[in-house]
C-alpha positions in Angstrom: 21.9 -13.4 34.2 24.1 -15.6 32.0 27.0 -14.2 30.1 25.8 -13.0 26.7 29.0 -11.7 25.2 29.5 -13.0 21.7 33.0 -12.7 20.2 32.9 -13.0 16.4 35.8 -14.5 14.5 37.9 -11.5 13.6 39.4 -11.1 10.2 39.3 -7.4 10.6 40.6 -4.7 13.0 38.0 -3.3 15.3 38.0 0.5 16.1 35.7 3.1 17.7 33.2 1.2 19.9 29.6 2.6 20.0 27.3 1.5 22.9 23.5 1.2 22.9 21.1 0.2 25.6 18.9 -3.0 25.6 15.5 -2.2 27.0 13.6 -5.1 28.6 9.8 -5.2 29.1 6.8 -7.5 29.4 3.9 -7.7 27.0 1.0 -10.1 27.7 3.3 -12.6 29.4 5.9 -12.3 26.6 9.5 -11.3 27.5 10.7 -8.5 25.2 14.2 -7.1 24.5 14.5 -4.0 22.3 17.5 -1.9 21.2 17.7 1.8 21.8 17.9 3.8 18.6 20.9 3.1 16.3 19.8 5.8 13.8 23.2 7.6 14.0 24.7 4.6 12.2 24.7 5.4 8.5 22.8 3.0 6.3 21.3 1.0 9.2 18.5 -1.3 8.1 16.5 -1.3 11.3 17.3 1.4 13.9 15.3 -0.3 16.7 15.4 -4.1 16.3 13.5 -6.1 18.9 12.9 -9.7 19.8 10.8 -11.7 22.2 10.7 -15.0 24.1 8.0 -16.9 26.0 10.7 -18.3 28.3 12.9 -15.5 29.8 14.6 -12.2 29.3 17.9 -14.0 28.6 16.3 -15.9 25.6 14.8 -12.6 24.4 18.3 -11.0 24.4 19.8 -14.0 22.6 17.1 -13.7 20.0 17.8 -10.0 19.7 21.5 -10.4 18.8 21.0 -11.9 15.3 18.5 -9.1 14.5 21.1 -6.5 15.6 23.7 -8.2 13.3 21.2 -8.3 10.4 20.4 -4.6 10.9 24.1 -3.8 10.7 24.6 -5.5 7.4 25.7 -3.0 4.7 27.1 -0.6 7.3 30.7 -0.1 8.5 29.8 -1.5 11.9 29.8 -5.0 13.4 28.2 -6.4 16.6 30.7 -7.0 19.4 29.3 -7.9 22.8 26.6 -7.5 25.5 27.7 -6.2 28.9 26.3 -4.7 32.1 27.1 -1.1 33.2 27.9 -0.1 36.8 24.4 1.5 37.0 22.7 -1.8 36.0 21.9 -0.8 32.5 22.2 -3.7 29.9 24.2 -2.5 26.9 25.7 -3.8 23.7 28.4 -2.3 21.6 29.2 -2.3 17.9 32.6 -1.5 16.4 33.9 0.1 13.2 36.0 -2.0 11.0 38.8 -1.6 8.5 40.4 -4.2 6.3 43.7 -5.6 7.4 45.3 -6.6 4.1 46.6 -4.3 1.3 44.5 -6.1 -1.3 41.3 -5.7 0.6 42.1 -2.1 1.4 42.8 -1.4 -2.3 39.5 -3.0 -3.4 37.7 -1.0 -0.7 39.3 2.3 -1.9 38.5 1.6 -5.5 34.8 0.9 -4.6 34.7 4.1 -2.6 36.0 6.1 -5.6 33.2 4.5 -7.7 30.6 5.4 -5.1 31.6 9.0 -5.0 31.6 9.3 -8.8 28.2 7.5 -9.1 26.5 9.5 -6.4 27.8 12.8 -7.9 26.2 12.0 -11.2 22.9 10.9 -9.7 22.6 13.8 -7.3 22.8 16.2 -10.3 19.2 15.1 -11.0 18.0 14.0 -7.5 14.3 14.5 -8.0 12.5 11.2 -8.4 12.1 7.9 -6.6 13.7 6.3 -9.6 17.0 8.0 -8.7 16.7 6.7 -5.2 16.1 3.2 -6.5 19.3 3.6 -8.6 21.2 4.6 -5.5 20.0 1.5 -3.7 20.9 -0.7 -6.7 24.4 0.8 -6.9 24.9 0.3 -3.1 23.9 -3.3 -3.4 26.2 -3.8 -6.4 29.2 -2.3 -4.6 28.6 -4.3 -1.4 28.5 -7.6 -3.4 31.9 -9.2 -2.7 31.5 -11.8 -5.4 31.9 -9.2 -8.1 35.3 -7.8 -9.2 35.9 -4.1 -9.0 36.0 -3.8 -12.8 32.7 -5.6 -13.1 31.2 -3.4 -10.4 32.2 -0.2 -12.3 30.6 -1.6 -15.4 27.4 -2.5 -13.6 27.3 1.0 -12.0 27.7 2.7 -15.4 24.8 0.5 -16.8 22.5 1.5 -13.9 23.2 5.2 -14.3 22.6 5.0 -18.1 19.2 3.4 -17.6 16.7 6.2 -18.2 13.6 4.2 -17.3 11.4 6.2 -14.9 8.6 5.2 -12.6 6.0 7.7 -11.4 5.0 7.4 -7.8 2.7 9.7 -5.9 2.3 10.4 -2.2 -1.1 8.6 -2.3 0.6 5.5 -3.8 3.1 5.6 -0.9 0.4 5.9 1.7 -1.6 3.0 0.2 1.5 0.9 0.1 2.1 1.7 3.8 -1.5 0.9 4.7 -1.1 -2.5 2.8 2.0 -3.2 5.0 0.0 -2.5 8.1 -2.9 -4.7 6.9 -0.5 -7.6 6.6 0.6 -7.1 10.2 -3.0 -7.3 11.4 -3.0 -10.9 10.2 -0.1 -11.9 12.5 -0.7 -13.6 15.9 -1.4 -11.1 18.7 1.8 -12.0 20.6 3.9 -11.4 17.6 6.1 -8.3 17.8 4.9 -7.2 14.4 1.2 -7.5 15.2 -0.8 -4.3 14.4 -4.3 -3.5 15.7 -7.1 -3.5 13.0 -8.9 -0.8 15.0 -5.8 1.5 14.7 -5.5 0.7 11.0 -9.2 1.6 10.5 -8.6 4.9 12.3 -5.7 5.8 10.1 -7.5 4.6 6.9 -10.8 6.4 7.6 -9.2 9.8 8.1 -6.8 9.4 5.1 -9.6 8.5 2.7 -12.1 11.1 4.1 -9.7 14.1 4.5 -6.2 13.6 3.1 -6.9 12.0 -0.3 -9.7 14.6 -1.2 -7.1 17.3 -0.3 -4.7 15.8 -2.8 -7.5 15.9 -5.5 -7.9 19.6 -4.8 -4.2 20.3 -4.6 -2.6 17.8 -7.0 0.9 19.4 -6.6 0.9 18.2 -3.0 0.4 14.6 -4.2 4.1 14.8 -5.2 5.8 13.4 -2.2 8.7 15.9 -2.7 6.4 18.9 -2.6 4.5 18.1 0.6 5.5 20.4 3.4 4.5 21.4 6.9 2.3 24.1 5.4 0.3 21.5 3.7 0.0 19.6 6.9 -1.3 22.7 8.6 -3.9 23.1 5.9 -5.1 19.5 6.3 -5.3 19.9 10.1 -7.6 23.0 9.6 -10.1 20.8 7.7 -11.3 19.4 11.1 -11.8 21.0 14.5 -11.7 17.6 16.3 -8.4 17.4 18.2 -8.5 13.6 18.2 -8.9 13.5 14.4 -6.1 16.1 14.1 -3.8 13.9 16.2 -4.6 10.8 14.1 -4.0 12.7 10.9 -0.6 13.9 12.0 0.5 10.5 13.4 -0.6 8.7 10.2 1.2 11.1 7.8 4.3 11.1 10.0 4.4 7.3 9.9 3.7 7.3 6.1 6.7 9.5 5.6 8.8 7.2 7.9 7.8 4.3 5.6 8.8 6.4 2.5 12.2 7.0 4.1 12.7 3.3 4.9 11.7 2.4 1.3 14.2 5.0 0.0 11.5 7.0 -1.8 12.7 10.1 0.1 15.7 10.9 2.4 14.1 13.1 5.0 10.7 13.1 6.8 9.4 16.7 6.5 7.0 16.1 9.4 9.6 14.5 11.8 9.5 17.5 14.2 5.9 18.6 13.6 3.7 18.8 16.7 0.1 19.8 17.3 -0.6 23.2 18.9 -1.6 22.9 22.5 -5.3 22.9 23.0 -6.8 26.1 24.3 -8.8 25.5 27.5 -11.2 28.3 26.8 -12.4 27.0 23.4 -14.5 23.9 23.0 -15.2 22.0 19.8 -18.6 20.6 19.1 -16.8 17.3 18.4 -15.1 17.1 21.8 -16.3 14.3 24.1 -18.8 14.9 26.8 -18.4 12.9 30.0 -21.0 11.9 32.6 -20.5 14.1 35.6 -20.5 12.7 39.1 -23.8 14.4 40.0 -25.5 12.8 36.9 -24.2 9.3 37.8 -27.2 8.3 40.0 -29.7 9.5 37.4 -28.0 7.3 34.7 -27.8 4.3 37.0 -31.6 4.5 37.8 -32.4 4.9 34.1 -30.4 1.8 33.2 -31.8 -0.2 36.1 -35.4 0.4 34.8 -34.4 -0.5 31.2 -32.7 -3.7 32.5 -36.0 -4.8 34.1 -34.5 -4.9 37.6 -37.3 -4.8 40.2 -39.7 -3.3 37.7 -41.8 -5.8 35.9 -43.5 -3.3 33.7 -40.3 -2.2 32.1 -38.9 -4.2 29.1 -35.6 -5.9 29.8 -32.8 -5.0 27.3 -29.3 -6.3 27.1 -28.1 -2.9 25.8 -29.2 -1.2 29.0 -27.4 -3.8 31.1 -24.2 -3.3 29.0 -24.3 0.5 29.5 -24.9 0.0 33.3 -21.9 -2.5 33.4 -19.6 0.1 31.7 -20.8 2.8 34.0 -20.2 0.8 37.1 -16.9 -0.9 36.1 -15.3 1.5 33.7 -14.8 -1.0 30.9 -14.6 -0.3 27.2 -17.6 -1.2 25.0 -15.7 -4.0 23.2 -14.6 -5.4 26.6 -18.2 -5.3 27.9 -19.6 -7.0 24.7 -16.8 -9.6 24.9 -17.7 -10.8 28.4 -18.4 -14.5 28.8 -19.8 -16.5 31.7 -16.4 -18.1 32.3 -15.0 -14.6 32.9 -17.3 -14.1 35.9 -16.5 -15.5 39.3 -19.5 -14.9 41.5 -18.0 -16.8 44.4 -15.1 -14.4 44.7 -16.9 -11.4 43.3 -14.3 -11.1 40.5 -14.4 -10.4 36.8 -11.5 -11.3 34.4 -11.4 -8.8 31.5 -9.6 -10.9 28.8 -11.7 -10.8 25.6 -13.0 -8.1 23.2 -15.9 -8.5 20.8 -15.8 -5.8 18.2 -16.3 -4.9 14.6 -13.2 -5.5 12.5 -12.9 -3.7 9.1 -12.5 -5.5 5.8 -10.4 -3.8 3.2 -9.9 -4.1 -0.5 -6.2 -5.2 -0.3 -5.3 -3.4 -3.5 -6.8 0.1 -3.0 -7.1 -0.3 0.9 -10.6 1.1 0.7 -12.9 -0.3 3.5 -15.5 -2.6 1.9 -17.2 -4.0 4.9 -17.1 -5.1 8.5 -17.1 -8.4 10.5 -17.8 -9.0 14.2 -15.5 -11.3 16.0 -13.7 -11.9 19.3 -10.2 -10.7 19.6 -7.4 -9.3 21.8 -7.8 -6.3 24.1 -6.5 -2.9 23.2 -3.2 -3.1 25.1 -1.4 -5.8 27.3 -2.3 -3.7 30.3 -6.0 -4.0 29.6 -6.0 -7.7 30.7 -7.1 -7.3 34.3 -9.2 -8.5 37.2 -11.8 -6.2 38.6 -14.3 -6.6 41.5 -17.9 -7.2 40.4 -20.4 -4.5 41.5 -23.1 -6.0 43.8 -25.8 -4.4 41.7 -24.6 -6.1 38.6 -24.2 -9.3 40.5 -27.9 -9.1 41.5 -29.0 -8.3 37.9 -27.1 -11.3 36.5 
């Protein structure tokens, strides 16, 4: 691996090195490099920056470095270098900085005094997103090196004196989060920011059918500051399906993470929330039923008859053939429907699973209500889903 250490021009003194791991992986033929969590760095923009390359891991790492530097802007840390540990782990370190001149140190100290004074005043009434926006605005002002200390103090006082308030509900935050996910579904599949429309629909459906009606019955919980784990427990009790409960918890956790990143709140109240372990003795009517091994032959014979194989008096149906294909090959419905003749190699008895034909939701981009569906070809569920499987001889005869 080529040497990736980057030494920035130093106008400042470096202290207290912190190291983080760079994790490498492959996704659909794309080389990916991702930082381990830098959440312990105060005011970090993106705690887990990541980058990719179609060429090599080295290029992915080179693309990651500017993203790390960008994430560190506004903190007291600076990117230093990439290095390899004795155990083979790829690491990078960031260093704390202090100003080397008396003039800069004095300016820094004066700004710090202003920060303390401003934050103290604001925290006396720390109850609304407006206050959080003011804190963000003050932080941006104080980090602007083109403004003198005197002008910064004047600007901060003006921000604090502004009594304009903006109401924001938890539902508003959730809809804004869903809108951001919807934008990510429009990105190319090999983009690191791409988000599955199917996953978005799963989140959206349960939020509109369960969470939002809960807010209507309990309007006090629609205040993002009042929502607690107890409210989460009440929402989870509205369904007995464990899969739905899992989606509800994940979606609300992510919505709160979004609110934290947008500075609407400071702490995710569901960060450590987990589902209770499923009791083996109890079975919900919504739990999935699977075809047992002893029933497999019965289903195969049924599908053969419906497919018209060696039975002229039976009507041939593509649906029966699709079900038989899934039963014999273990493919997902959208993978089966997405099969094309070019994916079948009868000479080598091979099937290349590389396309999914499925229903994609259409949303009102303002309210994020689902307003329709469209059927189209698209990527598979995960990069690991792209695979070659041997064709079953029965299916080969049918086709």
